[in-house]
N, C-alpha and C positions, 0 to 999 in steps of 0.2 A: 622390329622398332629399331628405329634409331637414335641418340643421341650423341650430344651435341657439346653436353657438359655443364647446360646452362638451362636454369633456368626460365620458365617465362615469366614466372616472376620479380625477376632479373632486376635487380635499380642500376645495374652497368648500364644494363644496353638502353636503358629510358637516360633518352639527352634532360638535358638536367636545364630548369627554367626557369624565369623569377615568378611565374605564377606557380611554382610549386612551395617554392619561398612558402609565398605567402597563404595559400593554404596548410600548410604546418603551424605558420602564426595562428592563425585565426582558430587551426583545430588547438592548442594550446588555450590558447585567454577562452572555447568554448566550453572545452573537457577540463576546467580545473575543479578541483571535488567542492563540494560542501556540504556537512555534514548535516542534512537538516535536522534528524534529529537531536543532535547536541546541540542547537541553537533552541529547538524544543526545551530544551530540558534547562537549558540557559533560564529563559520566559517563567518555563514555571519554578522554579527557584525562587525568581523573583515573587512571586507572589508568595510562598511563600513561605518567605525568610523578609519580604516585604524590605522596606527601605528604609535604614539604621539611622538615617539622619533623622526622620519623624517618631520614634522609641525613645521614650525620658531614658533615661538613663537609671539603674534602679540603683541604692543606694550599695553600698558591701554587707550583709548579715555578719552577727553571729552566731560560731559554730553551733549546731547542734549538739554533738556530743564536749564535755568537758577535758580540755588537754588533759586531765589525770585521769583520764578514761583507757584503761588497759584493755589487749585479744579477750585476759578472762574473762572482763566485767562482760565483756559483751558475751562468752562464748558459756558466761556460768549463771546469769540470768534470763528468764524464762519469759517475760515484764517485756510488751512490745513498747518499741520508741512513745514520745512525748506527742511527736512529731515528723514527719517522713522527714529522714539522713537523704543529702542532694549528694547522689554520685561523684562528684568530684569532692566533695569534703572523705567520704567512707574508700573510695581511693588512696587521696594525701594522706588517712588514716593509717591502708592497709602497706599502704611503701612504706610507712616510719616504723612500724611494726619488722615490716620483712627488710629493711635496714640494719634496725635495732641485732635480729637473730644472724644477721647472713645472708638470708635465704635471695635478695636483689643484689646484682650485682650492674 
């Protein structure tokens, strides 16, 4: 079998014409990737979260833990809290303690 260094699919041997350009343009427009899973995720998120403009604004609550509460107070007490402590409040409390002790930079 004799080869002349060209492949049958080589673009160099094919003449260029206007129809190739238009088919490439059509292909790029048609082949634009659409992430349907992301679109569906955003739609489901809207259902979960809802429209923020229709939700009433909550007034800020007073902290459940006293400002004088220490880490030792929490560790030494075996009694449950009178009401659940919001996660954000507990995180703020722990970060303050860790900053004081030099454990959080």
